[in-house]
PyMOL Python script that loads the backbone (N, CA, C, O; Angstrom):
from pymol import cmd

cmd.read_pdbstr("""\
ATOM      1  N   MET A   1     110.511 181.263 245.378  1.00  0.00           N
ATOM      2  CA  MET A   1     111.547 181.688 244.452  1.00  0.00           C
ATOM      3  C   MET A   1     112.877 181.034 244.762  1.00  0.00           C
ATOM      4  O   MET A   1     113.603 180.653 243.844  1.00  0.00           O
ATOM      5  N   ALA A   2     113.213 180.895 246.033  1.00  0.00           N
ATOM      6  CA  ALA A   2     114.513 180.320 246.382  1.00  0.00           C
ATOM      7  C   ALA A   2     114.643 178.905 245.842  1.00  0.00           C
ATOM      8  O   ALA A   2     115.706 178.529 245.349  1.00  0.00           O
ATOM      9  N   ASP A   3     113.569 178.110 245.928  1.00  0.00           N
ATOM     10  CA  ASP A   3     113.601 176.743 245.418  1.00  0.00           C
ATOM     11  C   ASP A   3     113.805 176.746 243.910  1.00  0.00           C
ATOM     12  O   ASP A   3     114.590 175.950 243.395  1.00  0.00           O
ATOM     13  N   ALA A   4     113.112 177.626 243.194  1.00  0.00           N
ATOM     14  CA  ALA A   4     113.242 177.697 241.739  1.00  0.00           C
ATOM     15  C   ALA A   4     114.631 178.179 241.341  1.00  0.00           C
ATOM     16  O   ALA A   4     115.201 177.673 240.374  1.00  0.00           O
ATOM     17  N   GLU A   5     115.182 179.141 242.061  1.00  0.00           N
ATOM     18  CA  GLU A   5     116.495 179.678 241.714  1.00  0.00           C
ATOM     19  C   GLU A   5     117.593 178.638 241.855  1.00  0.00           C
ATOM     20  O   GLU A   5     118.577 178.684 241.116  1.00  0.00           O
ATOM     21  N   LYS A   6     117.450 177.696 242.788  1.00  0.00           N
ATOM     22  CA  LYS A   6     118.458 176.648 242.944  1.00  0.00           C
ATOM     23  C   LYS A   6     118.513 175.756 241.709  1.00  0.00           C
ATOM     24  O   LYS A   6     119.538 175.130 241.443  1.00  0.00           O
ATOM     25  N   ARG A   7     117.428 175.696 240.962  1.00  0.00           N
ATOM     26  CA  ARG A   7     117.362 174.779 239.823  1.00  0.00           C
ATOM     27  C   ARG A   7     117.792 175.407 238.513  1.00  0.00           C
ATOM     28  O   ARG A   7     117.800 174.730 237.486  1.00  0.00           O
ATOM     29  N   VAL A   8     118.153 176.686 238.519  1.00  0.00           N
ATOM     30  CA  VAL A   8     118.664 177.317 237.308  1.00  0.00           C
ATOM     31  C   VAL A   8     119.976 176.644 236.937  1.00  0.00           C
ATOM     32  O   VAL A   8     120.855 176.476 237.783  1.00  0.00           O
ATOM     33  N   ASP A   9     120.105 176.264 235.692  1.00  0.00           N
ATOM     34  CA  ASP A   9     121.284 175.568 235.163  1.00  0.00           C
ATOM     35  C   ASP A   9     121.506 174.207 235.806  1.00  0.00           C
ATOM     36  O   ASP A   9     122.618 173.680 235.755  1.00  0.00           O
ATOM     37  N   ALA A  10     120.477 173.628 236.407  1.00  0.00           N
ATOM     38  CA  ALA A  10     120.598 172.266 236.945  1.00  0.00           C
ATOM     39  C   ALA A  10     120.659 171.289 235.782  1.00  0.00           C
ATOM     40  O   ALA A  10     120.176 171.583 234.688  1.00  0.00           O
ATOM     41  N   MET A  11     121.244 170.145 236.016  1.00  0.00           N
ATOM     42  CA  MET A  11     121.344 169.090 235.000  1.00  0.00           C
ATOM     43  C   MET A  11     120.377 167.977 235.371  1.00  0.00           C
ATOM     44  O   MET A  11     120.428 167.450 236.482  1.00  0.00           O
ATOM     45  N   TYR A  12     119.502 167.623 234.451  1.00  0.00           N
ATOM     46  CA  TYR A  12     118.541 166.535 234.635  1.00  0.00           C
ATOM     47  C   TYR A  12     118.961 165.377 233.747  1.00  0.00           C
ATOM     48  O   TYR A  12     119.336 165.583 232.592  1.00  0.00           O
ATOM     49  N   PHE A  13     118.902 164.178 234.268  1.00  0.00           N
ATOM     50  CA  PHE A  13     119.252 162.971 233.522  1.00  0.00           C
ATOM     51  C   PHE A  13     118.048 162.035 233.574  1.00  0.00           C
ATOM     52  O   PHE A  13     117.661 161.576 234.648  1.00  0.00           O
ATOM     53  N   PHE A  14     117.453 161.751 232.408  1.00  0.00           N
ATOM     54  CA  PHE A  14     116.269 160.904 232.346  1.00  0.00           C
ATOM     55  C   PHE A  14     116.624 159.550 231.770  1.00  0.00           C
ATOM     56  O   PHE A  14     117.192 159.458 230.682  1.00  0.00           O
ATOM     57  N   GLY A  15     116.286 158.488 232.509  1.00  0.00           N
ATOM     58  CA  GLY A  15     116.434 157.121 232.037  1.00  0.00           C
ATOM     59  C   GLY A  15     115.093 156.619 231.540  1.00  0.00           C
ATOM     60  O   GLY A  15     114.223 157.420 231.197  1.00  0.00           O
ATOM     61  N   VAL A  16     114.911 155.313 231.497  1.00  0.00           N
ATOM     62  CA  VAL A  16     113.661 154.736 231.010  1.00  0.00           C
ATOM     63  C   VAL A  16     112.491 155.116 231.914  1.00  0.00           C
ATOM     64  O   VAL A  16     111.438 155.511 231.413  1.00  0.00           O
ATOM     65  N   SER A  17     112.650 155.008 233.228  1.00  0.00           N
ATOM     66  CA  SER A  17     111.569 155.370 234.143  1.00  0.00           C
ATOM     67  C   SER A  17     112.068 156.137 235.365  1.00  0.00           C
ATOM     68  O   SER A  17     111.281 156.493 236.242  1.00  0.00           O
ATOM     69  N   ASP A  18     113.369 156.390 235.421  1.00  0.00           N
ATOM     70  CA  ASP A  18     113.915 157.122 236.560  1.00  0.00           C
ATOM     71  C   ASP A  18     114.634 158.376 236.073  1.00  0.00           C
ATOM     72  O   ASP A  18     114.955 158.502 234.891  1.00  0.00           O
ATOM     73  N   PHE A  19     114.879 159.290 236.987  1.00  0.00           N
ATOM     74  CA  PHE A  19     115.599 160.507 236.648  1.00  0.00           C
ATOM     75  C   PHE A  19     116.443 160.930 237.847  1.00  0.00           C
ATOM     76  O   PHE A  19     116.238 160.475 238.972  1.00  0.00           O
ATOM     77  N   SER A  20     117.387 161.805 237.570  1.00  0.00           N
ATOM     78  CA  SER A  20     118.161 162.429 238.635  1.00  0.00           C
ATOM     79  C   SER A  20     118.497 163.842 238.187  1.00  0.00           C
ATOM     80  O   SER A  20     118.475 164.157 236.997  1.00  0.00           O
ATOM     81  N   TYR A  21     118.802 164.672 239.147  1.00  0.00           N
ATOM     82  CA  TYR A  21     119.270 166.012 238.811  1.00  0.00           C
ATOM     83  C   TYR A  21     120.276 166.471 239.841  1.00  0.00           C
ATOM     84  O   TYR A  21     120.310 165.996 240.976  1.00  0.00           O
ATOM     85  N   LYS A  22     121.099 167.418 239.402  1.00  0.00           N
ATOM     86  CA  LYS A  22     122.063 168.073 240.272  1.00  0.00           C
ATOM     87  C   LYS A  22     121.971 169.565 240.001  1.00  0.00           C
ATOM     88  O   LYS A  22     121.891 169.987 238.848  1.00  0.00           O
ATOM     89  N   THR A  23     121.982 170.363 241.061  1.00  0.00           N
ATOM     90  CA  THR A  23     121.990 171.805 240.878  1.00  0.00           C
ATOM     91  C   THR A  23     123.346 172.226 240.324  1.00  0.00           C
ATOM     92  O   THR A  23     124.333 171.500 240.447  1.00  0.00           O
ATOM     93  N   ALA A  24     123.380 173.401 239.715  1.00  0.00           N
ATOM     94  CA  ALA A  24     124.611 173.878 239.090  1.00  0.00           C
ATOM     95  C   ALA A  24     125.760 173.965 240.083  1.00  0.00           C
ATOM     96  O   ALA A  24     126.908 173.697 239.729  1.00  0.00           O
ATOM     97  N   ASP A  25     125.460 174.342 241.334  1.00  0.00           N
ATOM     98  CA  ASP A  25     126.521 174.450 242.346  1.00  0.00           C
ATOM     99  C   ASP A  25     126.702 173.141 243.121  1.00  0.00           C
ATOM    100  O   ASP A  25     127.483 173.086 244.071  1.00  0.00           O
ATOM    101  N   VAL A  26     125.992 172.102 242.723  1.00  0.00           N
ATOM    102  CA  VAL A  26     126.058 170.749 243.284  1.00  0.00           C
ATOM    103  C   VAL A  26     125.758 170.729 244.789  1.00  0.00           C
ATOM    104  O   VAL A  26     126.266 169.871 245.510  1.00  0.00           O
ATOM    105  N   THR A  27     124.943 171.663 245.256  1.00  0.00           N
ATOM    106  CA  THR A  27     124.543 171.639 246.658  1.00  0.00           C
ATOM    107  C   THR A  27     123.360 170.712 246.871  1.00  0.00           C
ATOM    108  O   THR A  27     123.087 170.300 247.998  1.00  0.00           O
ATOM    109  N   GLU A  28     122.658 170.382 245.797  1.00  0.00           N
ATOM    110  CA  GLU A  28     121.510 169.484 245.885  1.00  0.00           C
ATOM    111  C   GLU A  28     121.570 168.463 244.771  1.00  0.00           C
ATOM    112  O   GLU A  28     121.974 168.765 243.648  1.00  0.00           O
ATOM    113  N   ALA A  29     121.165 167.259 245.094  1.00  0.00           N
ATOM    114  CA  ALA A  29     121.037 166.199 244.092  1.00  0.00           C
ATOM    115  C   ALA A  29     119.860 165.336 244.525  1.00  0.00           C
ATOM    116  O   ALA A  29     119.674 165.077 245.714  1.00  0.00           O
ATOM    117  N   GLU A  30     119.082 164.902 243.572  1.00  0.00           N
ATOM    118  CA  GLU A  30     117.918 164.067 243.857  1.00  0.00           C
ATOM    119  C   GLU A  30     117.827 162.968 242.827  1.00  0.00           C
ATOM    120  O   GLU A  30     118.292 163.118 241.697  1.00  0.00           O
ATOM    121  N   LYS A  31     117.231 161.869 243.219  1.00  0.00           N
ATOM    122  CA  LYS A  31     116.902 160.785 242.316  1.00  0.00           C
ATOM    123  C   LYS A  31     115.445 160.451 242.534  1.00  0.00           C
ATOM    124  O   LYS A  31     114.936 160.581 243.648  1.00  0.00           O
ATOM    125  N   GLY A  32     114.767 160.022 241.486  1.00  0.00           N
ATOM    126  CA  GLY A  32     113.367 159.668 241.616  1.00  0.00           C
ATOM    127  C   GLY A  32     112.868 158.959 240.383  1.00  0.00           C
ATOM    128  O   GLY A  32     113.652 158.470 239.569  1.00  0.00           O
ATOM    129  N   SER A  33     111.564 158.907 240.250  1.00  0.00           N
ATOM    130  CA  SER A  33     110.954 158.262 239.089  1.00  0.00           C
ATOM    131  C   SER A  33     110.030 159.257 238.411  1.00  0.00           C
ATOM    132  O   SER A  33     109.668 160.284 238.986  1.00  0.00           O
ATOM    133  N   TYR A  34     109.653 158.936 237.172  1.00  0.00           N
ATOM    134  CA  TYR A  34     108.754 159.807 236.444  1.00  0.00           C
ATOM    135  C   TYR A  34     107.850 158.988 235.536  1.00  0.00           C
ATOM    136  O   TYR A  34     108.166 157.855 235.172  1.00  0.00           O
ATOM    137  N   THR A  35     106.728 159.581 235.182  1.00  0.00           N
ATOM    138  CA  THR A  35     105.831 159.019 234.172  1.00  0.00           C
ATOM    139  C   THR A  35     105.343 160.169 233.303  1.00  0.00           C
ATOM    140  O   THR A  35     105.320 161.324 233.727  1.00  0.00           O
ATOM    141  N   VAL A  36     104.955 159.827 232.079  1.00  0.00           N
ATOM    142  CA  VAL A  36     104.368 160.802 231.165  1.00  0.00           C
ATOM    143  C   VAL A  36     103.095 160.188 230.615  1.00  0.00           C
ATOM    144  O   VAL A  36     103.101 159.074 230.093  1.00  0.00           O
ATOM    145  N   LYS A  37     101.992 160.938 230.740  1.00  0.00           N
ATOM    146  CA  LYS A  37     100.717 160.486 230.181  1.00  0.00           C
ATOM    147  C   LYS A  37      99.945 161.720 229.734  1.00  0.00           C
ATOM    148  O   LYS A  37      99.777 162.668 230.500  1.00  0.00           O
ATOM    149  N   ASP A  38      99.481 161.703 228.499  1.00  0.00           N
ATOM    150  CA  ASP A  38      98.698 162.813 227.943  1.00  0.00           C
ATOM    151  C   ASP A  38      99.411 164.150 228.106  1.00  0.00           C
ATOM    152  O   ASP A  38      98.792 165.152 228.464  1.00  0.00           O
ATOM    153  N   LEU A  39     100.715 164.158 227.842  1.00  0.00           N
ATOM    154  CA  LEU A  39     101.566 165.342 227.937  1.00  0.00           C
ATOM    155  C   LEU A  39     101.596 165.967 229.328  1.00  0.00           C
ATOM    156  O   LEU A  39     101.773 167.176 229.478  1.00  0.00           O
ATOM    157  N   ILE A  40     101.419 165.120 230.343  1.00  0.00           N
ATOM    158  CA  ILE A  40     101.607 165.538 231.733  1.00  0.00           C
ATOM    159  C   ILE A  40     102.772 164.728 232.295  1.00  0.00           C
ATOM    160  O   ILE A  40     102.723 163.499 232.322  1.00  0.00           O
ATOM    161  N   LEU A  41     103.806 165.414 232.737  1.00  0.00           N
ATOM    162  CA  LEU A  41     104.972 164.791 233.360  1.00  0.00           C
ATOM    163  C   LEU A  41     104.749 164.767 234.862  1.00  0.00           C
ATOM    164  O   LEU A  41     104.459 165.799 235.467  1.00  0.00           O
ATOM    165  N   THR A  42     104.881 163.597 235.461  1.00  0.00           N
ATOM    166  CA  THR A  42     104.773 163.457 236.909  1.00  0.00           C
ATOM    167  C   THR A  42     106.136 163.044 237.439  1.00  0.00           C
ATOM    168  O   THR A  42     106.667 162.003 237.055  1.00  0.00           O
ATOM    169  N   LEU A  43     106.700 163.857 238.318  1.00  0.00           N
ATOM    170  CA  LEU A  43     107.982 163.553 238.959  1.00  0.00           C
ATOM    171  C   LEU A  43     107.713 163.129 240.397  1.00  0.00           C
ATOM    172  O   LEU A  43     106.942 163.776 241.106  1.00  0.00           O
ATOM    173  N   ASN A  44     108.348 162.042 240.826  1.00  0.00           N
ATOM    174  CA  ASN A  44     108.263 161.566 242.208  1.00  0.00           C
ATOM    175  C   ASN A  44     109.678 161.477 242.768  1.00  0.00           C
ATOM    176  O   ASN A  44     110.512 160.724 242.266  1.00  0.00           O
ATOM    177  N   TYR A  45     109.934 162.255 243.811  1.00  0.00           N
ATOM    178  CA  TYR A  45     111.254 162.220 244.447  1.00  0.00           C
ATOM    179  C   TYR A  45     111.173 162.846 245.829  1.00  0.00           C
ATOM    180  O   TYR A  45     110.383 163.761 246.064  1.00  0.00           O
ATOM    181  N   GLY A  46     111.982 162.356 246.723  1.00  0.00           N
ATOM    182  CA  GLY A  46     112.079 162.923 248.071  1.00  0.00           C
ATOM    183  C   GLY A  46     110.745 163.082 248.772  1.00  0.00           C
ATOM    184  O   GLY A  46     110.563 164.036 249.528  1.00  0.00           O
ATOM    185  N   GLY A  47     109.802 162.171 248.544  1.00  0.00           N
ATOM    186  CA  GLY A  47     108.493 162.275 249.156  1.00  0.00           C
ATOM    187  C   GLY A  47     107.573 163.297 248.495  1.00  0.00           C
ATOM    188  O   GLY A  47     106.491 163.582 249.011  1.00  0.00           O
ATOM    189  N   ARG A  48     107.990 163.845 247.371  1.00  0.00           N
ATOM    190  CA  ARG A  48     107.213 164.859 246.660  1.00  0.00           C
ATOM    191  C   ARG A  48     106.656 164.282 245.362  1.00  0.00           C
ATOM    192  O   ARG A  48     107.231 163.361 244.782  1.00  0.00           O
ATOM    193  N   GLU A  49     105.547 164.826 244.922  1.00  0.00           N
ATOM    194  CA  GLU A  49     104.983 164.490 243.623  1.00  0.00           C
ATOM    195  C   GLU A  49     104.654 165.808 242.934  1.00  0.00           C
ATOM    196  O   GLU A  49     103.893 166.620 243.461  1.00  0.00           O
ATOM    197  N   GLU A  50     105.233 166.018 241.753  1.00  0.00           N
ATOM    198  CA  GLU A  50     105.040 167.261 241.019  1.00  0.00           C
ATOM    199  C   GLU A  50     104.477 166.936 239.643  1.00  0.00           C
ATOM    200  O   GLU A  50     104.845 165.930 239.036  1.00  0.00           O
ATOM    201  N   PHE A  51     103.575 167.797 239.150  1.00  0.00           N
ATOM    202  CA  PHE A  51     102.938 167.605 237.853  1.00  0.00           C
ATOM    203  C   PHE A  51     103.263 168.791 236.951  1.00  0.00           C
ATOM    204  O   PHE A  51     103.177 169.942 237.381  1.00  0.00           O
ATOM    205  N   TYR A  52     103.634 168.515 235.706  1.00  0.00           N
ATOM    206  CA  TYR A  52     103.973 169.554 234.737  1.00  0.00           C
ATOM    207  C   TYR A  52     103.291 169.278 233.407  1.00  0.00           C
ATOM    208  O   TYR A  52     103.235 168.131 232.962  1.00  0.00           O
ATOM    209  N   GLU A  53     102.772 170.323 232.771  1.00  0.00           N
ATOM    210  CA  GLU A  53     102.306 170.221 231.396  1.00  0.00           C
ATOM    211  C   GLU A  53     103.535 170.330 230.507  1.00  0.00           C
ATOM    212  O   GLU A  53     104.424 171.137 230.778  1.00  0.00           O
ATOM    213  N   ILE A  54     103.595 169.530 229.452  1.00  0.00           N
ATOM    214  CA  ILE A  54     104.757 169.516 228.563  1.00  0.00           C
ATOM    215  C   ILE A  54     104.423 170.260 227.275  1.00  0.00           C
ATOM    216  O   ILE A  54     103.400 170.004 226.640  1.00  0.00           O
ATOM    217  N   TYR A  55     105.308 171.188 226.899  1.00  0.00           N
ATOM    218  CA  TYR A  55     105.231 171.890 225.622  1.00  0.00           C
ATOM    219  C   TYR A  55     106.549 171.650 224.909  1.00  0.00           C
ATOM    220  O   TYR A  55     107.600 171.615 225.549  1.00  0.00           O
ATOM    221  N   GLY A  56     106.510 171.485 223.597  1.00  0.00           N
ATOM    222  CA  GLY A  56     107.727 171.182 222.854  1.00  0.00           C
ATOM    223  C   GLY A  56     108.277 172.385 222.128  1.00  0.00           C
ATOM    224  O   GLY A  56     107.618 173.413 221.979  1.00  0.00           O
ATOM    225  N   GLY A  57     109.491 172.225 221.688  1.00  0.00           N
ATOM    226  CA  GLY A  57     110.179 173.221 220.891  1.00  0.00           C
ATOM    227  C   GLY A  57     111.213 172.517 220.047  1.00  0.00           C
ATOM    228  O   GLY A  57     111.271 171.287 220.040  1.00  0.00           O
ATOM    229  N   PHE A  58     112.024 173.264 219.342  1.00  0.00           N
ATOM    230  CA  PHE A  58     113.012 172.676 218.438  1.00  0.00           C
ATOM    231  C   PHE A  58     113.939 171.706 219.157  1.00  0.00           C
ATOM    232  O   PHE A  58     113.961 170.524 218.816  1.00  0.00           O
ATOM    233  N   ASN A  59     114.687 172.157 220.118  1.00  0.00           N
ATOM    234  CA  ASN A  59     115.574 171.270 220.883  1.00  0.00           C
ATOM    235  C   ASN A  59     115.389 171.492 222.380  1.00  0.00           C
ATOM    236  O   ASN A  59     116.333 171.383 223.163  1.00  0.00           O
ATOM    237  N   ARG A  60     114.162 171.802 222.755  1.00  0.00           N
ATOM    238  CA  ARG A  60     113.897 172.045 224.172  1.00  0.00           C
ATOM    239  C   ARG A  60     112.481 171.591 224.528  1.00  0.00           C
ATOM    240  O   ARG A  60     111.632 171.363 223.667  1.00  0.00           O
ATOM    241  N   MET A  61     112.278 171.476 225.798  1.00  0.00           N
ATOM    242  CA  MET A  61     110.978 171.123 226.326  1.00  0.00           C
ATOM    243  C   MET A  61     110.650 172.169 227.390  1.00  0.00           C
ATOM    244  O   MET A  61     111.494 172.509 228.219  1.00  0.00           O
ATOM    245  N   ILE A  62     109.441 172.665 227.358  1.00  0.00           N
ATOM    246  CA  ILE A  62     109.001 173.628 228.364  1.00  0.00           C
ATOM    247  C   ILE A  62     108.002 172.921 229.264  1.00  0.00           C
ATOM    248  O   ILE A  62     107.025 172.339 228.791  1.00  0.00           O
ATOM    249  N   LEU A  63     108.256 172.977 230.561  1.00  0.00           N
ATOM    250  CA  LEU A  63     107.388 172.354 231.548  1.00  0.00           C
ATOM    251  C   LEU A  63     106.685 173.457 232.326  1.00  0.00           C
ATOM    252  O   LEU A  63     107.333 174.362 232.852  1.00  0.00           O
ATOM    253  N   LYS A  64     105.366 173.381 232.400  1.00  0.00           N
ATOM    254  CA  LYS A  64     104.589 174.389 233.126  1.00  0.00           C
ATOM    255  C   LYS A  64     103.909 173.730 234.315  1.00  0.00           C
ATOM    256  O   LYS A  64     103.298 172.669 234.191  1.00  0.00           O
ATOM    257  N   ARG A  65     104.024 174.373 235.459  1.00  0.00           N
ATOM    258  CA  ARG A  65     103.423 173.865 236.698  1.00  0.00           C
ATOM    259  C   ARG A  65     102.575 174.964 237.320  1.00  0.00           C
ATOM    260  O   ARG A  65     103.055 176.080 237.518  1.00  0.00           O
ATOM    261  N   ASP A  66     101.336 174.663 237.625  1.00  0.00           N
ATOM    262  CA  ASP A  66     100.431 175.633 238.249  1.00  0.00           C
ATOM    263  C   ASP A  66     100.554 175.518 239.767  1.00  0.00           C
ATOM    264  O   ASP A  66     100.229 174.483 240.348  1.00  0.00           O
ATOM    265  N   LEU A  67     101.021 176.581 240.395  1.00  0.00           N
ATOM    266  CA  LEU A  67     101.212 176.624 241.850  1.00  0.00           C
ATOM    267  C   LEU A  67     100.206 177.539 242.541  1.00  0.00           C
ATOM    268  O   LEU A  67     100.383 177.891 243.707  1.00  0.00           O
ATOM    269  N   THR A  68      99.152 177.923 241.822  1.00  0.00           N
ATOM    270  CA  THR A  68      98.174 178.870 242.358  1.00  0.00           C
ATOM    271  C   THR A  68      97.545 178.368 243.651  1.00  0.00           C
ATOM    272  O   THR A  68      97.514 179.091 244.647  1.00  0.00           O
ATOM    273  N   ARG A  69      97.047 177.149 243.645  1.00  0.00           N
ATOM    274  CA  ARG A  69      96.359 176.611 244.825  1.00  0.00           C
ATOM    275  C   ARG A  69      97.292 176.576 246.034  1.00  0.00           C
ATOM    276  O   ARG A  69      96.890 176.915 247.147  1.00  0.00           O
ATOM    277  N   PHE A  70      98.546 176.162 245.805  1.00  0.00           N
ATOM    278  CA  PHE A  70      99.509 176.080 246.905  1.00  0.00           C
ATOM    279  C   PHE A  70      99.738 177.455 247.537  1.00  0.00           C
ATOM    280  O   PHE A  70      99.610 177.603 248.753  1.00  0.00           O
ATOM    281  N   TYR A  71     100.077 178.468 246.720  1.00  0.00           N
ATOM    282  CA  TYR A  71     100.403 179.778 247.272  1.00  0.00           C
ATOM    283  C   TYR A  71      99.176 180.518 247.785  1.00  0.00           C
ATOM    284  O   TYR A  71      99.277 181.269 248.755  1.00  0.00           O
ATOM    285  N   ALA A  72      98.020 180.325 247.156  1.00  0.00           N
ATOM    286  CA  ALA A  72      96.793 180.938 247.674  1.00  0.00           C
ATOM    287  C   ALA A  72      96.467 180.368 249.050  1.00  0.00           C
ATOM    288  O   ALA A  72      95.966 181.085 249.917  1.00  0.00           O
ATOM    289  N   GLY A  73      96.751 179.080 249.256  1.00  0.00           N
ATOM    290  CA  GLY A  73      96.544 178.468 250.567  1.00  0.00           C
ATOM    291  C   GLY A  73      97.541 178.944 251.605  1.00  0.00           C
ATOM    292  O   GLY A  73      97.197 179.096 252.777  1.00  0.00           O
ATOM    293  N   GLN A  74      98.780 179.180 251.180  1.00  0.00           N
ATOM    294  CA  GLN A  74      99.819 179.656 252.095  1.00  0.00           C
ATOM    295  C   GLN A  74      99.592 181.106 252.521  1.00  0.00           C
ATOM    296  O   GLN A  74      99.891 181.487 253.653  1.00  0.00           O
ATOM    297  N   TYR A  75      99.057 181.911 251.592  1.00  0.00           N
ATOM    298  CA  TYR A  75      98.866 183.343 251.836  1.00  0.00           C
ATOM    299  C   TYR A  75      97.424 183.727 251.482  1.00  0.00           C
ATOM    300  O   TYR A  75      97.196 184.409 250.483  1.00  0.00           O
ATOM    301  N   PRO A  76      96.452 183.295 252.292  1.00  0.00           N
ATOM    302  CA  PRO A  76      95.042 183.486 251.937  1.00  0.00           C
ATOM    303  C   PRO A  76      94.591 184.943 251.854  1.00  0.00           C
ATOM    304  O   PRO A  76      93.614 185.238 251.166  1.00  0.00           O
ATOM    305  N   ASP A  77      95.260 185.836 252.517  1.00  0.00           N
ATOM    306  CA  ASP A  77      94.861 187.242 252.501  1.00  0.00           C
ATOM    307  C   ASP A  77      95.557 188.057 251.415  1.00  0.00           C
ATOM    308  O   ASP A  77      95.319 189.259 251.302  1.00  0.00           O
ATOM    309  N   ALA A  78      96.411 187.422 250.616  1.00  0.00           N
ATOM    310  CA  ALA A  78      97.193 188.153 249.620  1.00  0.00           C
ATOM    311  C   ALA A  78      96.447 188.376 248.308  1.00  0.00           C
ATOM    312  O   ALA A  78      96.899 189.168 247.482  1.00  0.00           O
ATOM    313  N   GLY A  79      95.324 187.705 248.093  1.00  0.00           N
ATOM    314  CA  GLY A  79      94.578 187.876 246.844  1.00  0.00           C
ATOM    315  C   GLY A  79      95.267 187.252 245.644  1.00  0.00           C
ATOM    316  O   GLY A  79      95.130 187.749 244.526  1.00  0.00           O
ATOM    317  N   ILE A  80      95.996 186.183 245.853  1.00  0.00           N
ATOM    318  CA  ILE A  80      96.721 185.519 244.771  1.00  0.00           C
ATOM    319  C   ILE A  80      95.735 184.880 243.802  1.00  0.00           C
ATOM    320  O   ILE A  80      94.842 184.137 244.208  1.00  0.00           O
ATOM    321  N   THR A  81      95.909 185.181 242.506  1.00  0.00           N
ATOM    322  CA  THR A  81      95.008 184.623 241.499  1.00  0.00           C
ATOM    323  C   THR A  81      95.704 183.684 240.525  1.00  0.00           C
ATOM    324  O   THR A  81      95.048 182.844 239.909  1.00  0.00           O
ATOM    325  N   LYS A  82      97.023 183.807 240.373  1.00  0.00           N
ATOM    326  CA  LYS A  82      97.717 182.906 239.458  1.00  0.00           C
ATOM    327  C   LYS A  82      99.211 182.886 239.759  1.00  0.00           C
ATOM    328  O   LYS A  82      99.852 183.933 239.849  1.00  0.00           O
ATOM    329  N   VAL A  83      99.757 181.682 239.911  1.00  0.00           N
ATOM    330  CA  VAL A  83     101.195 181.478 240.070  1.00  0.00           C
ATOM    331  C   VAL A  83     101.554 180.281 239.210  1.00  0.00           C
ATOM    332  O   VAL A  83     101.020 179.189 239.403  1.00  0.00           O
ATOM    333  N   GLU A  84     102.463 180.484 238.257  1.00  0.00           N
ATOM    334  CA  GLU A  84     102.919 179.400 237.390  1.00  0.00           C
ATOM    335  C   GLU A  84     104.439 179.362 237.387  1.00  0.00           C
ATOM    336  O   GLU A  84     105.107 180.395 237.412  1.00  0.00           O
ATOM    337  N   GLU A  85     104.960 178.159 237.355  1.00  0.00           N
ATOM    338  CA  GLU A  85     106.408 177.953 237.268  1.00  0.00           C
ATOM    339  C   GLU A  85     106.687 177.345 235.895  1.00  0.00           C
ATOM    340  O   GLU A  85     105.999 176.420 235.464  1.00  0.00           O
ATOM    341  N   TYR A  86     107.693 177.868 235.222  1.00  0.00           N
ATOM    342  CA  TYR A  86     108.105 177.330 233.925  1.00  0.00           C
ATOM    343  C   TYR A  86     109.545 176.851 234.029  1.00  0.00           C
ATOM    344  O   TYR A  86     110.411 177.551 234.553  1.00  0.00           O
ATOM    345  N   ARG A  87     109.782 175.667 233.532  1.00  0.00           N
ATOM    346  CA  ARG A  87     111.147 175.152 233.437  1.00  0.00           C
ATOM    347  C   ARG A  87     111.428 174.904 231.968  1.00  0.00           C
ATOM    348  O   ARG A  87     110.614 174.311 231.260  1.00  0.00           O
ATOM    349  N   ARG A  88     112.566 175.354 231.523  1.00  0.00           N
ATOM    350  CA  ARG A  88     112.976 175.150 230.133  1.00  0.00           C
ATOM    351  C   ARG A  88     114.127 174.173 230.123  1.00  0.00           C
ATOM    352  O   ARG A  88     115.194 174.441 230.675  1.00  0.00           O
ATOM    353  N   LEU A  89     113.901 173.044 229.493  1.00  0.00           N
ATOM    354  CA  LEU A  89     114.925 172.005 229.421  1.00  0.00           C
ATOM    355  C   LEU A  89     115.475 171.941 228.005  1.00  0.00           C
ATOM    356  O   LEU A  89     114.711 171.863 227.043  1.00  0.00           O
ATOM    357  N   MET A  90     116.780 171.973 227.874  1.00  0.00           N
ATOM    358  CA  MET A  90     117.449 171.807 226.588  1.00  0.00           C
ATOM    359  C   MET A  90     117.847 170.358 226.433  1.00  0.00           C
ATOM    360  O   MET A  90     118.339 169.743 227.379  1.00  0.00           O
ATOM    361  N   TYR A  91     117.643 169.810 225.260  1.00  0.00           N
ATOM    362  CA  TYR A  91     118.081 168.444 224.994  1.00  0.00           C
ATOM    363  C   TYR A  91     119.586 168.416 224.756  1.00  0.00           C
ATOM    364  O   TYR A  91     120.118 169.224 223.995  1.00  0.00           O
ATOM    365  N   ILE A  92     120.250 167.501 225.396  1.00  0.00           N
ATOM    366  CA  ILE A  92     121.671 167.273 225.126  1.00  0.00           C
ATOM    367  C   ILE A  92     121.798 165.794 224.794  1.00  0.00           C
ATOM    368  O   ILE A  92     121.514 164.937 225.631  1.00  0.00           O
ATOM    369  N   THR A  93     122.218 165.503 223.592  1.00  0.00           N
ATOM    370  CA  THR A  93     122.393 164.112 223.184  1.00  0.00           C
ATOM    371  C   THR A  93     123.837 163.867 222.813  1.00  0.00           C
ATOM    372  O   THR A  93     124.530 164.770 222.344  1.00  0.00           O
ATOM    373  N   ASN A  94     124.277 162.673 223.020  1.00  0.00           N
ATOM    374  CA  ASN A  94     125.660 162.319 222.675  1.00  0.00           C
ATOM    375  C   ASN A  94     125.670 161.261 221.607  1.00  0.00           C
ATOM    376  O   ASN A  94     126.739 160.827 221.178  1.00  0.00           O
TER     377      ASN A  94
END
""", "prot")
cmd.dss("prot")
cmd.show_as("cartoon", "prot")
cmd.util.cbc("prot")
cmd.orient("prot")
């Protein structure tokens, strides 16, 4: 939760093949690369690789990430059956 909470109101900037983001309080900033194939967004940054399913909306994009395997592995005795993270991105164009 702490990692997800830092990204609330973060600003993401997507270029042709690279992206960057800054947290709202500017305590974190990252740069990396991304690809999109078959409505799966892959982010690569800071030695991490994250995969998100892309869902569209009027002026937003919803990214869904399944974290079940990760948390079930971290807490094997907790009986975890489903953990999903959703990020809602608003389009800002100039």
